[in-house]
Structure formats: C-alpha cells, structure tokens
N, C-alpha and C positions, 0 to 999 in steps of 0.2 A: 347808205350807212356812213355816217361821219367817221373820219379817221379815229377820233377820240372814242367813239362807240365801238369800233371794230377792235381797238386795242384793249378796251375793257372786256369785251366778249372773249378775245383770245387769252387774256390773263385769267378769266373765269374758267375756261377749258383747261388751261395749263395747270392751274391749282388743283382741279379735280383729278386730272390724269396723273399728277405727281403723287397721288396717294397710292397708286399701283406700283408694284415692283417693275423694274425695267423689262424684265423677261415677259411680263404680262401686257405691256403697252401696245404691242401689235394687235393683240386680240381686243384691246380697248378701242383702238382705231377702227377695227372691223365692226365693233358694236355700234359705234357712232355712225359709220357709213351705212349700216343695215337699217337704221331708224327710217321710218316713213313718216315724214313731216306733212301733216294735212292742214292746209290753210283754210280759212273760211270760204274763199271762193272755190277751192277745189272740192270741198265737202258739198257745197251747194250745187255746183254744177253736176257732180255725179249722182247725188241724190235726186236731182231734178230729172235726170235722164231715166232713172229707174221708175220714178213715179209716173212720168209721162208716157212711158212704155206700157205700164200697167193700165193706165187710163184709156188706152186704145180699146180695151175689152168692155168698157162700161160707159153708160150714159153720163153719170156723175159719180164722183169720189169724194169722201170726207177725209180730212187730214187732221191728225192730232200728234202732238209730241208725246213721247213716253216721259212721264214724270216720276220723280223719285220720292219715295216716302221716307222722311227723315225727321229728326228731332225738330228741324227748322220749320217743317210745314205740317206739324200735327199739334193739336191742343186738345186736352182732355175736356170733355163737356160734362162729365159726371164723375165726381170723385169716388163714387161707389162702384163705378163700372169703368175701369181703366181701359177696356177694349172699345169703348164708344168714343169716337173722335170726329172732328171735321177736318177736311183737307183743304189746303189752298195751293195755288200754283207755286212751284219751286223757282228759285233763281238758278243762275248758272246755265249749263248747256241747254237745259230744256226750254228756258226762256228764250235763248238765242234761236233754237230750232223753231219755237213757236213763232217768232218774228219772221223767220224765213218762210215758213209755211203760209203765213198771212200774206206776204208778198207774192208767193207763188200762186196762191188762190186769186189774187187781184190781177195777175198776168193771164190766167186762164179761168175766167169767171164761168164759162159755160161747162167746164169739165170738173174743176176743183173748188171745194168749199173748205175753208179752214175753220175748225172748232164749231161746227153746227150743233145745235141743240137736238136732243133726241126727237122731239116732235117735228122740227124742221127737216130732219133726215127722212122722215116718212113722206112729207109733202114734196120734197125734192126728189123722191124716189132714188135715193142713194144705193148704188149697186155694190159698192165696196168701201171699206174703211181701212185707211192706212195709218198705222202708228209708227212714227219716225224716231229713231235713237241714233246717237253718234256711234256707239260701240256696244256690242253685246259680248261680255267676257264670260263670267261665271254664269250669267243668266238670271241671277237673283233679282236684279232690278225689274226685269220683265215679269217674273213670277209675282213679286210684290205689287207691281202695277196692275197685273191682271186680276189679282185678288181684291185690290182696294180701290182702283180707279175706274174700271170699266163697269158700267151699270148692268144690272140684271136684265134690263130690257134689251140691251145690245147683245148680251150673251144669249138671250132667247132668240133674237133674229138670227144669230149665227147657227144655233142649234137647229132651227127650222129652215136653214139655207135661204133666208129672205135677203141676205147680203153676204158678201165674202169679206175676209179680213187678211191683211198683210202686215207684217213687221219688217220695215226697211231700215237698214243701218249702213253706215259706211263700211263697216267690218263686223264680222262675228267670228267667234271661236266655236268649233264643232262641239266641244265639251259643254259649252253654255247652252247651245241649242238642244242637246240631249237632255240636260237638266230641266229645261223648260218643258220639253215634250213629256217628261215624267211627272212633272208637277202640275201641268195645266191641261185639264180635259178640254177637248174641242179644238186644239191647235195641232196642225200638222206641219211636217217639214217643209212642204211646198209653199207654205205661207211666209217663209223667211227669205228675204232677198238682200243682198249686200254687194258692194263693189269689191271688197276683199274678203276672202273666206280663210279663216285660221291663219292670219298673217303671223309669221314668226321670223327669227333671225336666220339668215342664210348660213352664218357661222355658229349654229346653234350649240354645238358641243363646246366651242370655245367660250361662249357666253355662260353656259352652265358651269364650266370650270371657274370662271371669274366669280360667279355667285357663290360657289362652294367655298372659295378661298377668302372672300372678303365680307360675306354677309353671315348673320347669325343662322345657325343650322335649325331653322324652323320650317314649317310646311309651306310657308309662302315666300321663300327666299327667291323663287323664280317669277314672282308676281302673284297676286291674289288668284288662288285656285291653281297655282303653278302652271299658268297658261303661257308664259314667256312670250307675250306679244311684243311687237316693235312699232306699234302705232303711237304717234304723238300728235295731238291736235293743237292747233294754234291757241285754243282757250284752255286746254287742260291735258295733262299726261294721265291716261288711265292707270288705275292701280294694278292692272294686269301686267304692266311692264315690270322688268326686274327692279326691285327696290334699290338696287345698287345705283340706280339713276337719281332716286328722289328721297330716300330715307335719310334722317339725320340722327346720328348717335353720338356718343361722347368721343368715339374714335373716327367718325366718318362724316364728312361734309358733302352734301348732295350737289349734283349738277342742276337739278330741278327741284329746289326746296318746296315742300308741301305740294308737289306735283304741278306747280305753276311754272310757266316758261316765259322769260323775258322776251319781248318782241324783237330785240336785236339778236338774241341768241337764237331765236326761231329762225330769222332771216338768214343768219350765218350757217345754220345747219341745213337750211332748205337748199341744198345744192341744186343748180339747174338740172332738170330731168335729163337732158341730152348728155350733160357732163357726167352724171351718175352712171348712165348706160355705158359710155366710153370707158369710164374708170373700171366698171365691172368687167367689161371684155378684156381690158388690159390685165386685171388681176387674175382672170381665168386663163391667161396665156394666149389670147387671141390678139396678139400685138399688131399685126398688119391690118386686121379688120378694124381695130380701134383707131389706128392711124388713118385709114381710109375714111371712117365716119368723121373723125376730127377735122379732116381737111374739107369735107363736103357736107357738113351737118346742115348748112343752110340751103344747099342746092338740091338735096334728096327729099322727096316726099316722105311724110311720116310713115305711110304704109310700107315703103320700101325699107326705111330704116328698121322698122319693127320686124320685117321678114328676115333681113340679114342678121339682126341680133338673135332672132329665134333659132335660125340655123346654126349660128356660132355657138349658142349655149346649149342646144340639143347635142351638138358635136362633143361638148364637155360633160354630157350626161346629167345636166341639171334637170330637175323635175319640171313638169308643166306648171305646177302651182308656183314654184320659185321664179320661173321665167315670166309668168303673168305678173307677179309682184314686181319684178325688176322693170318690166315695160309699163307697169301702172295702167293696164288696160282691163276692161270688163270681160265677162264670159263670152259675150257675143263676139267681140273683136278677137279674143283668143281663139275661139272655135273657127272663125273665118281664116286666120293665119294657118291654123293646122290643116284645114281643108284645102287651102291653096298649096301648102307643101305636099300633101298627099296627092293632089291632082297633078303636080309636077313630078311626082315620084322622087321628091327630095328627101322624104322620110318613109321608113318602112317599119311598121309595128312600134312606133314611137322612137326609133332610132334613125340617125341620119344615114342616108343611102350613099352609094358611091357617086351617084349623080349629084346628091346634095353636096358632097365633098368637093366635086368639080366647080359647083356654083361658088362655094366659098373660096376656092383657090383662084377663080376668076377675079374676085373682088380683092384678094390679097395682092395680086400682081398688076392691078391697074396703075398706071402713072397718073399724076395729077391732071395732065393734059387730056388723057383719054377719058378720065372721069368727068371733066368739064364738058367734053364734047358730047357726052351721053346724057347731059342733064335733060334735054327735051324728051329723050326716049324714056327716062326714068319716070316722067310725069304720067305716063300712061300704063306702063308695064315694066316689071322687073326684067332687066336684060339678061338673057341666058343664051348659051350656044344653041343653034338651030336644031341640033339633034344630038342625043347622047344615049348610047346603050339601046338604040332602037325606039326610044320614046321621043315623040314629036313635042316640041315646046310651043307650037303655034295654036 
C-alpha cells in the first residue's frame, strides 16, 4: 500500500471513530480487532478443502452457487399472474462463487462438475450435489433458493435418496440453520458445512452497548436478524454485521458505506494472522507467551504455535469456539489440538491442568537463545519436560 493510500485509510478510520465518545473508543478498537476479514483466496482455499473432503465419499459431485432471488433477477412473464416469473443468474457474490466453482471443476475433472444439467447428472451418476454460499445468516436466502431455484426433479432424487445434498459456506449462524430446517422439508442439519460456525465478536457485550448507544432502537440494530456476526468479505460486508459499521443516516457516517469495502481499507484491516494471535494473547494477559511467539514466530511450526495459543487461551477460560475463531482453523484441526492436549493431560474436562500450566510456564521462562536452540526439536514435537505428575510425555 502506498503511503498516500495508507494516510487516506487512516483518515477514513479516524473520522469514523471520532463519531464515538472518548469513553467508548476502546470498545470501538475491540470491535475493529474482532472483525474477521476474509479475502478471495482465504474463502476459496477453505471452501475447496471442505468440498474435496466431501468428494472422497463419492464418485462424482455436482457444484452450484447459491443464487439470490431479487428484483434484479426476476421479470414478470404474465401481468395477470404476478407469481409467474423467469429467473436469470445474479451478479455479485454468486457470480464470483460460480467462477470459482468452474475453476475448481477444471482442476478436478474426474470428481467435480460445475453447473451440470439435470440430464447430464444422471449420465454422470452424480452421487452428491453441493450448493455453495459465502455466508448463511438469517437463512432466508437459502429458503428462497430452495423454493425457487432447485428443480422438482432434483428434489425428487433427494427424497428417494438417489443422491445426497450439501450446503457449504464459509460461515453460518445457528439461528439461520434452524430457520432453514423449519422452512425446508428434506434438509437436515448434517447437510450444512462451514469453516466458521456462528462467528461473533469476542467482546460481544461491549459491541451490544455500542449498538444500543449509537444506533436506532429497532429490531435489527445488531445486524439483520440480530445475529451480530463479525465476518467481512473482501467483496461485501454481510447485513448480519452491526449496522454501526455500514448504515448511513443524517447523524451517522459509515465505515463501510452500502456494505462495500475499499480494497485499501480491507488490506489495512486484514492484520497478519500471526500478529492478530500475538495481540490477542497480550490483551488476555499472556504477556510472556506473546513475547515468546513474537520473537520466534518464523522459527516455530504452525502446529506448535496453535497448541501454545490453545493452552494459553484455555488458561484464560475462553470457549473452544472463540479459540477456534482466533486461530482461524477448521473443526478437524481444532479437534486434533484438543485430542493432543488431552493425550498429554494438559487439559482436563475442558480446563487447563497443573501439567498444562507447567507447559505454559516453560515457554514463559525460555530465553531467546534457548528457544533458538530448540528450533529443530520443535519441527517434530512440542518440547515438554520428560515427566510430570507421573505422566510420561514420550
């Protein structure tokens, strides 16, 4: 980013923050730090992992984007029957997802087919259909999509179990999934997969107070459906985020006008993942651990960093879901870390054990020279004392 561009972004942030009273500005900083900025590449990499993992169970899979029914993609075909309409592809996130799925299909032609016709799905013996969305908030888009875009033929295949169905998104809110399950027959909870589940602000109570003080007292002041999500995509900010970020009124200027985000602002807010982790540890009072990681962030394997952070945050009684959000890892990796901690007896019933505390103390007291000398050992296994409390660590 050029210096002039950075100055413009900093001025943009400064003007937005200055709308808040000084007493509220620490909470505003927490709000900004809690945002999860999702780039195109991050979205595609994580969605690809989920799709390819599903594909292991089937011979071939069909891929479709979830499309939105709106005034832009509907046209009345009969003035006497306003319910009769034809649909065309939407622009925006669904077209970007469509292009991504086309490329993914080209990379894995034996497994994945993007947008096949109903008849070709029969000839190709499709075992599962995956519908991809960026974010499921209230669930209304999926409900509308299910009722208007998915053909009766496909619904018939699903009812007779001739193929399976999955809805894959980068993130979803539990309230939205529950809404879908109530409204759409033939869909079960097991058919929804996401990288983040019900992502929200770590400083949730502070953000609620900000919304109460500065936003109109209507039912959606915490975001559409009051979901209070903290996900911001490079291409769009969901309306499930607090309107305090994007709404424009006579007395309020938004940071993300019309829920769009300037590329330079996105880059500025997309703090390096490792820096965000270190800052979180520092803010949670794990000062020495934060310094240890800051000095050795390039020397330690990612697995070791995640394990140390997991123990540090469990020690501060953060929930598993919050830790997973901070580390930006999927369910598989989170479960692997938990299993490792349990096998080492570093946690007991979801709480850090005395042994886990000793591990953390070990990392707090390492000198820089000692940490560098252990670099080769870190590459294979987390260093721990040979024995503690009767538990062998070998």
